C-alpha positions, 0 to 999 in steps of 0.5 A, spaced: 500 500 500 505 504 501 508 503 494 501 506 491 501 512 496 508 514 494 506 513 486 500 517 487 504 523 490 510 522 485 504 523 480 502 529 483 509 532 483 510 531 476 503 534 474 506 540 479 499 542 480 497 546 487 490 543 486 487 537 486 481 535 481 475 531 483 478 525 480 485 526 484 481 527 490 477 521 490 483 517 488 486 520 495 480 518 499 480 511 496 488 510 498 486 513 505 480 508 506 484 502 504 491 504 507 493 498 511 497 502 517 496 509 520 503 510 518 501 509 511 495 514 511 499 519 515 504 519 509 499 520 504 496 526 508 503 529 509 505 528 502 498 532 500 499 537 505 506 539 502 504 538 495 498 543 496 501 548 501 495 546 506 494 544 513 495 537 514 490 537 520 485 540 515 486 535 510 486 529 515 480 531 517 476 532 511 479 525 507 477 521 513 470 523 514 465 517 513 459 520 516 457 524 509 457 522 501 463 523 497 460 529 494 460 532 501 467 531 502 469 534 495 465 540 497 469 541 504 476 539 501 475 544 495 473 550 499 479 549 503 484 549 497 480 554 493 479 559 500 485 557 504 489 564 506 493 564 512 493 572 512 485 572 512 485 566 517 490 569 522 486 576 522 479 572 523 483 568 529 485 575 532 478 577 532 475 571 535 480 571 540 478 578 542 471 575 543 473 569 547 477 570 553 484 568 552 486 566 560 481 561 559 486 557 554 483 557 547 487 553 544 484 550 537 487 546 532 488 548 525 482 544 522 477 548 528 480 555 526 478 553 519 472 550 520 470 556 524 472 561 518 469 557 513 462 557 517 462 565 518 465 566 511 459 562 507 454 565 511 456 572 509 455 575 516 457 582 517 460 581 524 463 576 528 459 574 535 460 571 541 454 566 540 456 564 533 463 562 536 460 558 542 455 555 538 460 552 532 465 551 537 460 546 541 459 542 535 466 542 532 469 539 539 462 535 541 462 539 547 455 540 551 454 548 549 452 550 556 459 547 559 463 550 554 459 557 555 461 556 563 468 554 561 469 560 557 465 565 561 469 571 564 468 574 571 465 580 571 463 585 577 456 585 579 452 590 577 447 593 582 441 597 580 436 601 584 429 597 584 424 601 580 418 600 585 419 602 592 413 601 595 411 594 593 415 588 591 413 585 584 407 581 584 408 573 583 404 570 577 399 565 580 398 558 577 391 558 574 387 553 578 385 547 574 378 548 571 373 543 568 374 540 561 368 542 557 368 536 552 362 540 548 368 543 544 371 536 542 373 536 535 375 529 534 372 524 530 373 516 532 373 512 525 369 506 527 371 499 526 370 492 529 377 493 533 376 499 537 369 497 540 373 497 547 374 505 547 368 507 543 363 508 549 369 512 554 371 516 548 364 518 546 363 520 554 368 525 552 365 529 546 368 524 541 364 523 535 363 516 533 363 515 525 365 511 519 370 515 515 370 514 508 377 514 504 377 519 499 381 519 492 387 523 491 386 530 490 388 537 492 388 536 499 392 530 499 398 534 498 397 538 504 395 532 509 397 525 509 391 522 509 384 525 508 377 522 508 369 524 509 364 523 514 357 520 513 355 528 512 360 529 507 365 533 510 372 533 509 376 530 515 384 529 516 387 524 520 390 527 527 392 521 531 393 514 531 394 508 535 394 500 534 387 500 533 384 507 532 384 513 528 382 520 531 380 525 525 378 532 525 375 536 520 379 540 515 379 548 516 378 553 511 384 555 507 388 562 508 382 564 512 384 572 514 382 571 521 388 566 522 383 561 525 384 555 519 389 552 515 394 556 510 395 553 503 402 554 502 404 553 494 410 549 492 416 553 490 422 551 487 429 552 489 430 557 484 424 561 486 426 561 493 433 563 492 431 570 489 427 571 496 433 569 500 440 571 501 442 564 503 438 557 502 439 553 508 438 545 508 431 544 510 430 539 516 429 532 515 427 525 518 430 525 526 430 519 530 431 520 538 430 516 544 428 520 550 429 518 557 428 521 564 435 522 565 436 527 559 430 531 561 433 532 568 440 534 565 436 539 560 432 542 565 432 549 564 437 549 558 437 555 555 438 556 547 445 557 545 442 563 540 436 565 537 433 562 531 435 568 527 442 567 528 441 560 525 437 562 519 438 569 518 431 570 517 424 571 521 419 565 521 414 570 518 418 572 513 419 565 511 412 564 510 411 570 506 417 568 501 413 562 500 407 566 497 403 566 504 399 573 504 401 576 511 398 583 514 403 588 514 401 590 521 401 582 523 407 581 528 411 575 528 408 571 534 403 567 529 409 564 526 414 560 530 421 556 529 419 549 531 424 544 534 423 537 531 425 534 538 424 539 544 431 542 547 428 540 554 428 532 552 435 533 549 434 535 542 439 539 538 439 547 536 441 547 529 438 548 522 437 540 521 433 540 527 428 546 527 423 548 522 418 554 520 411 553 523 405 556 525 405 558 533 399 553 533 402 548 530 408 549 535 404 549 541 400 543 539 407 539 539 408 542 545 402 540 549 400 533 545 407 530 544 413 533 548 409 535 555 406 528 554 412 524 553 416 528 559 410 526 563 410 519 561 417 518 563 417 522 570 410 519 572 411 512 570 419 511 570 422 505 571 415 502 568 417 506 562 424 507 561 424 511 555 420 513 549 423 513 542 421 519 537 421 519 530 419 525 526 418 526 519 417 532 515 413 532 509 414 538 504 411 540 497 416 541 492 422 544 494 419 548 500 422 550 506 416 549 510 413 542 511 406 541 510 405 535 515 410 533 521 409 526 522 411 524 529 411 516 531 412 514 538 414 507 541 416 505 548 415 499 552 411 499 558 410 494 565 404 494 568 402 493 576 402 485 574 409 485 571 406 485 564 411 488 559 407 491 553 410 494 547 406 501 545 406 505 539 402 512 537 402 517 531 401 524 531 400 528 524 401 535 526 399 540 520 405 545 521 401 550 517 395 551 521 393 556 526 388 552 529 390 549 536 388 543 540 383 544 546 383 541 553 378 536 551 382 534 545 388 533 549 385 529 554 382 525 549 389 523 546 391 521 553 385 517 554 385 513 548 393 512 550 391 509 557 385 504 554 390 501 549 395 500 554 389 496 558 387 492 552 394 490 550 395 488 557 389 484 558 391 480 551 398 479 554 395 476 561 390 472 557 
């Protein structure tokens, strides 16, 4: 193998080229992956660094990447050979060091420095900031963001100020008492079938309508919702929640209602169109799989965001909807639209472009109340009978849109009852990311009730 590496390096020397072609880079990657010893691989990176006048550390990191495609590896390396400039990098390092205290030992490798510079340069930011450095340092060095901030924190003198109110202390916000649930407001419909007779009566008591749902042929709304049907009265409905035996549906809402109480029809856009409306097009969020545990919830309690979402996307969420052709009142504030985490930070989710997506405020709160809070409550109240919950989130998009039409949440876990019987459970939520309609308390209580009834049903079958 060392002979092949030496032959390749000699070939590059004879070409007298200071840059690699995609073909030469692919050959270098092949030789590195098939190197029989660490010394052989090191000889390859040393030879490339000497021939191309680039840092060996950077070449070694890019050529050894295994968590990305060959095209992505080429993109990273080509950016290095096209943009590496020691003078610019030194200037960037001086500026970054001024934002992060030197006495705390900021000692970074050439690769980390260049990656910081590359991420700053490709986003074309006007100025370098401390939150930007902290966020990307944590990712590059695989560190806990809060721990990194604490390690880099500067000790500043305490600032004292005079209280504005002298006569009375600030009033504490009191938690509202639990009110009785008005089940007459329940908008859910249970799709009647032979397998869910066990839950029809209990759910009917909670205001759920029991009806047969007739599936509809693919039409315009099948691009908005994953599954649509019609009630016996002919009204269109969409699937909202599903367990092992049962489906809960809700009527579809009017599109683009000016009073912001229904769904938004977001037209499909192409990348070319979006590039004319945004300075930078980010990689939209994809499928995310995560396992939530009680330990992670306790560890992430009161966890703060590393930075705001505008720092990540360089755009307000409202403007993303506007760029997709949604008409928004000029006087409307951005509180109707939220950047939404696919996995909540308090569950242990990430805070980056691949973990956040644009949605309405209502969709964000529906996820919080129906999925995130329910998962946390299940782990807190039923541990160790429920040791963990696996969450799989799949965004569904139209064309090249940056806004998903539907967020499909698949939750699965094992649960041990008081008799020592362990059962496997699964449920699904279908969240319309472009709807302004909130789940009310009656609907949230229905989700929990059906969940409990399913566990009791499966437990009785296992026991029998």
